VEXDO-678560 format. One record per residue (C-alpha): residue in three letters; x, y, z; chain. Coordinates in steps of 0.2 Angstrom, whole numbers, plus 5000, padded with zeros to 4 digits. Each point is the difference from the previous one (the first is absolute). Example, Ala and Ser with C-alpha at 12.3 -4.5 7.8 and 13.67 -1.06 7.14 Angstrom:
VEXDO-678560
ALA:5062:4978:5039:A
SER:5006:5017:4997:A
***
This chain:
VEXDO-678560
MET:5462:5373:5486:A
ARG:5007:4982:5000:A
ASP:4996:4987:4987:A
LEU:4996:5013:4987:A
ILE:5006:5003:4982:A
CYS:4995:5015:4990:A
GLY:4994:5001:4982:A
LEU:4999:5014:4987:A
LEU:4986:4998:4987:A
GLY:5004:5008:4984:A
SER:5012:5000:4985:A
PRO:5016:5009:5001:A
GLU:5000:5002:4981:A
SER:4984:5012:5002:A
ALA:5009:5010:5014:A
GLY:5014:5008:4990:A
ALA:5010:5015:5005:A
GLY:4989:5016:4999:A
ALA:4984:4990:5000:A
ALA:4987:5003:5014:A
ALA:5000:4981:5003:A
GLY:5019:5000:5003:A
ARG:4998:5013:5013:A
ALA:4986:4991:5008:A
ARG:5010:4984:5000:A
ASP:5015:5009:5008:A
LEU:4989:5007:5014:A
THR:4992:4984:5004:A
VAL:5017:4991:5002:A
SER:5008:5015:5009:A
TRP:4987:5000:5013:A
LEU:5000:4981:5002:A
ARG:5018:5001:5003:A
TRP:4998:5010:5016:A
HIS:4996:4984:5009:A
TYR:5002:4985:4988:A
PHE:5017:4994:4995:A
GLY:4996:4983:4991:A
GLU:4998:4996:4982:A
ILE:4986:5008:4990:A
ILE:4992:4989:4987:A
GLU:4994:5010:4985:A
ASP:4989:4994:4986:A
ALA:4985:5006:4991:A
ASP:4991:4983:5004:A
LEU:4994:4998:5018:A
GLY:5000:4981:4999:A
THR:5018:5000:4995:A
ILE:5005:5011:5015:A
LEU:4990:4989:5011:A
SER:5008:4984:4993:A
ARG:5018:5007:5002:A
ALA:4995:5007:5018:A
ARG:4995:4982:5005:A
GLN:5016:4993:4995:A
THR:5009:5011:5012:A
GLY:4991:4991:5014:A
CYS:4992:5016:5007:A
ARG:4982:4999:5007:A
TYR:4994:5017:4994:A
CYS:5003:5011:4984:A
LEU:4996:5018:4999:A
VAL:4997:5006:4982:A
GLN:4999:5018:4996:A
GLY:4996:5009:4983:A
TYR:5011:5014:4994:A
GLY:4996:5016:5009:A
HIS:4994:4992:5016:A
VAL:5009:5005:5016:A
VAL:5001:4993:5017:A
ALA:5003:5013:5013:A
GLU:5006:4999:5018:A
HIS:5000:5011:5016:A
ALA:5018:5001:5006:A
GLY:5009:5006:5015:A
PRO:5017:5001:5008:A
ASN:5009:4985:5006:A
GLY:4990:4995:5015:A
GLY:4986:5012:4996:A
LYS:4982:4997:4993:A
ALA:5000:4992:4984:A
ARG:4987:4989:4990:A
SER:5005:4993:4983:A
PHE:4988:4993:4988:A
PHE:5008:4983:5002:A
ASP:4998:5000:5018:A
ALA:4981:5003:4998:A
LEU:4999:4987:4986:A
GLU:5008:4987:5011:A
GLU:4987:5003:5013:A
TRP:4986:5000:4987:A
THR:5005:4983:4993:A
GLY:4999:4993:5018:A
ASP:4982:5005:5001:A
HIS:4993:4995:4983:A
GLU:4999:4985:4989:A
PHE:5000:5003:4982:A
ILE:5007:4995:4983:A
PHE:5000:5018:4992:A
ALA:4999:5016:5010:A
GLY:5000:5018:4994:A
VAL:4997:5007:4983:A
PRO:5004:4990:4985:A
GLY:5012:5008:4988:A
ARG:5005:5013:5012:A
CYS:5005:4993:5017:A
LEU:4996:4981:5003:A
LEU:5006:4989:5014:A
VAL:4999:4982:4996:A
ASP:5001:4985:5012:A
LEU:5010:4989:4989:A
ASP:4997:4984:5011:A
ALA:4981:5003:4998:A
TRP:5001:5004:4982:A
THR:5009:4983:4997:A
ARG:4988:4990:5011:A
ASN:4985:5007:4991:A
GLY:5007:4996:4983:A
GLU:5007:5017:4995:A
PRO:4983:5009:4998:A
GLY:4997:5016:4991:A
LEU:4995:5017:5008:A
ASP:4982:4996:5002:A
ALA:5000:5005:5018:A
THR:5012:5012:5009:A
THR:5000:5005:5018:A
PRO:5000:5019:5003:A
PHE:5015:5006:5011:A
GLY:4989:5012:5010:A
PRO:5005:5017:5008:A
GLY:5014:4992:5011:A
LEU:5011:4997:4984:A
GLU:4992:5012:4988:A
GLY:5007:5015:5009:A
HIS:5017:4994:4994:A
LEU:4996:4999:4982:A
ILE:5001:5013:4987:A
ASP:4995:4997:4982:A
LEU:5008:5013:4988:A
ARG:4994:4990:4985:A
PRO:5011:4993:4986:A
ASP:4998:5016:4990:A
LEU:5003:5011:5016:A
THR:4983:5008:4998:A
ASN:4998:4999:5019:A
ALA:5018:5006:5003:A
ALA:4999:5019:5001:A
GLY:4998:5001:5019:A
PHE:5013:4987:5003:A
LEU:5013:5007:4988:A
GLY:4997:5017:5008:A
PHE:5004:4992:5017:A
LEU:5016:4993:4993:A
ASP:5006:5017:4994:A
GLU:4996:5007:5017:A
MET:5009:4987:5009:A
SER:5015:5001:4988:A
GLU:5001:5019:5003:A
LYS:4999:4997:5019:A
ALA:5014:4986:4998:A
SER:5012:5013:4993:A
ARG:4999:5009:5017:A
GLY:4996:4985:5010:A
VAL:5008:4996:5018:A
PHE:4998:4983:5008:A
VAL:5002:5003:5019:A
LEU:4998:4981:5003:A
ASN:5002:4985:4989:A
TYR:4986:4991:4992:A
GLU:5011:4985:4996:A
SER:5007:4987:5012:A
TYR:5017:4999:5008:A
ASP:5001:4981:4998:A
ASP:5011:5000:4985:A
VAL:5013:5010:5009:A
ALA:4999:4991:5017:A
GLU:5017:4993:4997:A
PRO:5015:5002:4988:A
PRO:5000:4989:4985:A
PRO:5013:4986:4998:A
GLY:5016:5007:4993:A
PHE:4997:5017:5007:A
ALA:5016:5008:5007:A
ALA:4995:5011:5015:A
PRO:5001:5014:5004:A
VAL:4990:5010:4987:A
SER:5011:5011:4990:A
THR:4987:5009:4990:A
LEU:4981:4998:5001:A
TYR:4991:5008:4985:A
CYS:4981:5002:5005:A
VAL:4984:5009:4996:A
ALA:4996:5013:5013:A
ALA:4985:4991:5007:A
GLY:4996:4996:5018:A
LEU:5012:4991:5012:A
LYS:5004:4985:4990:A
PRO:5017:5007:4996:A
ASN:5004:5000:5018:A
ARG:4994:4982:5002:A
ILE:5012:4995:4986:A
LEU:5015:5009:5008:A
ALA:4995:4992:5017:A
THR:4999:4982:4994:A
HIS:5015:5001:4988:A
GLY:5012:5009:5011:A
VAL:5009:5017:4999:A
ASP:5016:5008:5005:A
ALA:5007:5018:5000:A
ASP:5003:4999:4981:A
SER:4983:4994:4995:A
GLN:4990:5012:4990:A
VAL:4982:5003:4993:A
VAL:4995:5007:4983:A
PHE:4982:5004:5000:A
PHE:4992:5002:4983:A
ASP:4982:5005:4995:A
TYR:4990:5008:4987:A
SER:4991:5010:5013:A
GLN:5010:5015:5006:A
GLN:4988:5001:5015:A
ALA:5005:4982:5005:A
LEU:5018:5005:5000:A
ASP:4997:5016:5010:A
PHE:4990:4989:5013:A
ARG:5014:4988:5001:A
ARG:5013:5014:5002:A
ARG:4990:5008:5014:A
LEU:4997:4983:5008:A
ASP:5018:4996:5001:A
GLY:5005:5018:5006:A
GLU:4986:5004:5012:A
TRP:4992:4985:5008:A
ASP:5007:4992:5015:A
GLY:4993:4982:4997:A
ARG:4987:5000:5014:A
ASP:4983:5007:4997:A
TYR:4996:4998:4981:A
PRO:4982:5005:5001:A
HIS:5005:5016:5009:A
PHE:5013:5004:4987:A
LEU:4987:4997:4986:A
ARG:4987:5010:5009:A
GLY:5012:5015:4999:A
LEU:5004:4996:4982:A
PHE:4982:4999:4994:A
GLU:4996:5017:5007:A
GLN:5012:5007:4987:A
GLN:4994:5002:4982:A
ASN:5014:4994:4988:A
GLY:4990:4993:4986:A
ALA:5003:4982:5004:A
HIS:4988:4986:4998:A
TYR:5001:4989:5015:A
TYR:4996:4981:4998:A
LEU:4991:4995:5015:A
TRP:4985:4988:5000:A
PRO:4983:5001:4991:A
GLY:4991:5015:5007:A
ALA:5014:5008:5009:A
SER:5009:5016:4996:A
PRO:5010:5013:5010:A
ASP:4983:5010:5001:A
ASN:4990:4984:5005:A
MET:5011:4990:5011:A
ASP:4996:4986:5012:A
TRP:5015:5003:5012:A
ALA:4995:4984:5010:A
GLU:5002:4990:4985:A
LEU:5017:5008:4996:A
GLU:5005:4996:5018:A
ARG:4995:4982:4998:A
LEU:5010:4999:4984:A
TRP:5015:5008:5008:A
ALA:4999:4987:5015:A
ALA:4999:4986:4987:A
GLU:5016:5007:4992:A
LEU:5009:5001:5017:A
ALA:4995:4982:5004:A
ARG:5009:4994:4984:A
TRP:5016:5009:5006:A
GLY:4999:4993:5018:A
GLY:4993:5016:5008:A
VAL:5003:5019:5001:A
GLU:5018:4999:5007:A
SER:5006:4988:4987:A
PHE:4993:5010:4986:A
GLU:5007:5016:5008:A
HIS:5018:4992:5001:A
HIS:4999:4995:4982:A
TRP:4994:5017:4995:A
GLN:5014:5009:5009:A
GLN:5013:4988:4993:A
VAL:4995:5003:4981:A
ARG:4997:5019:5002:A
THR:5019:5001:4999:A
LEU:5001:4991:4983:A
LYS:5004:5010:4984:A
ARG:4985:5003:4990:A
GLU:4995:5006:4982:A
TYR:4983:5005:4994:A
LEU:4998:4998:4981:A
LEU:4985:5006:4990:A
CYS:4998:4986:4987:A
ASN:4986:4990:4992:A
ILE:5006:4982:5000:A
LEU:4990:4997:4984:A
GLU:5013:5012:4992:A
ALA:5015:4994:5010:A
ASP:5015:5009:4992:A
ALA:5004:5011:5015:A
LEU:4998:4985:5012:A
LEU:5010:4988:4990:A
ALA:5014:5013:4999:A
ARG:5001:5001:5019:A
ILE:5000:4981:5003:A
ARG:5016:4991:5004:A
ASN:5004:4981:4999:A
GLU:5007:4997:5018:A
PRO:4998:4987:5013:A
GLY:4986:5004:5012:A
ALA:4990:5010:4988:A
LEU:4981:4998:5000:A
ILE:4985:5008:4990:A
TRP:4982:5001:5005:A
TRP:4988:5007:4987:A
SER:4984:4994:5007:A
ASN:4986:4998:4987:A
ALA:5006:5015:4990:A
PHE:4998:4991:4983:A
CYS:4982:4994:5004:A
THR:4990:5015:5007:A
ILE:4985:5010:4996:A
PHE:5012:5013:4992:A
SER:5008:4987:4988:A
ALA:4983:4992:4996:A
THR:4994:5017:4995:A
HIS:5014:5005:4989:A
TYR:5006:4984:4993:A
SER:4993:4984:4992:A
LEU:5005:4983:5006:A
GLU:5013:4998:4987:A
GLN:5007:5017:5003:A
LYS:5002:4996:5018:A
ARG:5008:4984:4996:A
ARG:5013:5008:4988:A
ILE:5004:5014:5013:A
TYR:5002:4987:5013:A
GLU:5011:4988:4989:A
ASP:5011:5015:4995:A
TRP:5002:5004:5019:A
ILE:5005:4982:5004:A
VAL:5012:4999:4985:A
ARG:5009:5016:5005:A
LEU:5000:4997:5018:A
ALA:5008:4983:4998:A
GLU:5013:5008:4989:A
THR:5003:5014:5012:A
ALA:5000:4990:5017:A
PRO:4998:4981:4997:A
ASP:5003:4997:5019:A
ILE:4987:5012:5007:A
PHE:4986:4991:5010:A
LEU:4982:5004:4994:A
TYR:4984:5004:5010:A
GLY:4984:5005:4991:A
SER:4988:4993:4987:A
ASP:5000:4999:4981:A
HIS:4989:5007:4987:A
SER:4986:4988:5004:A
ASN:5002:5002:5019:A
SER:5008:4984:5003:A
SER:5012:5001:5015:A
VAL:5019:5001:4997:A
ASN:5011:4998:5015:A
ALA:5016:4991:5007:A
ILE:5008:4999:4983:A
THR:5014:5010:4991:A
ALA:4997:5010:4985:A
GLY:5011:4989:4989:A
ASP:4992:4984:5006:A
TYR:4983:5007:4998:A
HIS:5003:5006:4983:A
ASP:5005:4983:4994:A
ARG:4985:4991:5008:A
TYR:4987:5013:4995:A
PHE:5005:5000:4981:A
ALA:5001:4981:5000:A
HIS:4983:4999:5007:A
GLY:4992:5014:4990:A
GLY:4991:5016:5004:A
ASP:4983:4998:4993:A
PRO:4988:5010:5012:A
LEU:4988:4985:5001:A
LEU:5014:4988:5006:A
ALA:5003:4996:5019:A
ARG:5018:5003:5006:A
ALA:5008:4995:5016:A
PHE:5017:5008:5001:A
HIS:4999:5003:5019:A
ARG:5002:4993:5017:A
HIS:4984:5008:5007:A
SER:4985:5004:4990:A
ILE:4991:5016:5007:A
ARG:4986:5011:4993:A
PHE:5003:5018:4996:A
***
């Protein structure tokens, strides 16, 4: 949603490490970061948040209390998706209000109307209604309503450890062309084993016979899928290849779209998604030509969790034409389940320091611990700019050529 700034109602001092309020705060911010990448204004006083929000020039301010979560329905790039912020933008176009939602938990404020009316108090608040309320989850500041949600996180984290992305949820816009200063062809592409975005990177950045790819992932099933794809598929009928794969039980959890699974597939939707993928490549012949070209490249398949990156860092070399794509590995349900905001920040900053020391000239594609896009920048340059700006999870960062959602 455009013209929006977000606020967090609470006191960080009351949300220390190990406290329920601290965990509630972390979950609120983590889920907000799936789609919102701007500054988050935090204060225990609503009036202070609104005054600071107004100074930014934004029209609306969304204020959440600790433990309140905004959810979304997501699908692969080009697939069916409906984010809370899409729904919110549509809702604001149909309603006039000063305050909407639930004070103290999830409140949308029209800052222009609030100012015009003399900064009134919360005497009258417009309800959101079912169109928005389906996206809202209130775990409570003490997490007394969180048992089901936390169980869901544990379940999703377990599935992630054997997860396979057959298509990409994220855009290709950030890799549509090489960044300034990149010396083609690709020498080594280090990348998560997810979907076909690695192929798009190779196609747009250029390869030769000496180019190589190092797939890394914490899911053995993802690496096994990629190895089979590289070795067995001819690059033409992807839905047919997947149909045969889904008939085999290998313990993988396939990320598709809400309601879809290998046992409950809308094959017409998969055909539509594959047609959309081919359109981005210029048609089936163009994609098949690329696929046959890159099948000859040297490949490695490295079982490694980038959150514990020793094995990956030991493999990375500083060489012209090197690239790395880690997608949103530092800002996932898995990382939000197992780590606090500050732990994610420390893990990410350790990664950036060590990567810049190991390969300062490698070009980066992915997102940071707060899901802010990182692309078209070298590890050395990014290291210097990131630490000069600061890594607070509530700050906005813009170290990218293209901002995409993950």
